[in-house]
C-alpha positions in Angstrom: 89.4 54.8 12.4 88.6 51.2 13.5 90.6 49.3 15.9 92.2 46.1 15.1 90.8 42.7 17.3 94.1 43.1 19.2 93.1 46.4 20.6 89.4 45.3 21.2 90.3 42.1 22.8 92.8 44.0 25.5 89.7 46.3 25.9 87.7 43.5 26.2 90.2 41.8 29.3 90.1 45.5 30.3 86.7 46.1 31.0 86.4 43.2 33.5 88.6 44.8 35.9 87.6 48.6 35.1 84.1 50.2 33.5 85.7 51.5 29.7 85.8 54.9 28.8 82.6 56.3 26.5 85.1 56.7 23.8 86.2 52.4 24.4 82.9 51.4 24.7 81.7 52.5 21.5 84.7 51.9 19.8 84.7 48.2 21.1 80.9 48.0 20.3 81.2 49.1 16.6 84.0 46.6 16.3 81.9 43.8 17.4 78.7 44.6 15.0 81.6 44.0 12.0 83.5 41.1 13.9 81.6 37.5 14.6 85.9 36.5 16.6 85.8 39.2 18.6 82.2 39.3 19.6 83.0 35.5 20.1 86.3 36.1 22.5 83.7 38.9 24.7 80.7 36.4 25.2 83.3 33.8 26.2 85.3 36.9 28.8 81.6 37.4 30.1 80.4 33.8 30.4 84.3 33.2 32.7 83.2 36.1 34.8 79.6 34.7 35.5 80.8 31.4 36.3 83.8 32.4 38.2 81.3 35.1 40.7 79.0 32.0 41.0 82.2 29.8 42.4 83.1 32.3 44.4 79.7 33.0 45.8 79.7 29.1 46.6 76.6 27.7 43.5 77.5 26.0 40.7 77.5 27.7 37.5 74.6 27.6 35.1 75.7 25.7 31.8 79.3 24.8 32.6 79.7 21.1 32.6 81.0 19.4 35.2 85.0 19.9 35.3 85.8 16.2 36.4 87.9 17.3 39.4 88.1 15.9 42.6 85.7 17.3 45.3 89.1 18.7 47.4 90.2 20.2 44.7 87.0 22.2 43.4 86.9 23.1 47.1 90.3 24.6 46.7 89.8 26.2 43.8 86.4 27.6 45.2 87.6 28.4 48.3 90.7 30.6 46.8 88.4 32.6 45.0 85.9 33.5 47.5 89.2 34.7 49.6 90.0 36.7 46.9 86.5 37.8 46.4 86.3 39.2 49.9 89.5 40.8 50.3 87.9 42.8 46.9 90.3 41.5 44.6 87.5 41.4 41.9 87.8 45.0 40.8 83.7 45.4 40.1 
């Protein structure tokens, strides 16, 4: 039985916090093979994850347009991300 888009999006989101079980990964991959919308969502989530990690490491994310935020706001966001990263809140 094929998973719904809602179920797949929940697993894609969960995969950012934990490693999916083998049957979950297989089911998600099968769904992504046929569903362009969920494939797009999955790619967006991976881009956000990579950008967040780069910011937490103090680097400008690759391929991300400048936010237009004042420097102070950018620093506060970066520092908060670093703080969570150092505490281990990133759930690899």
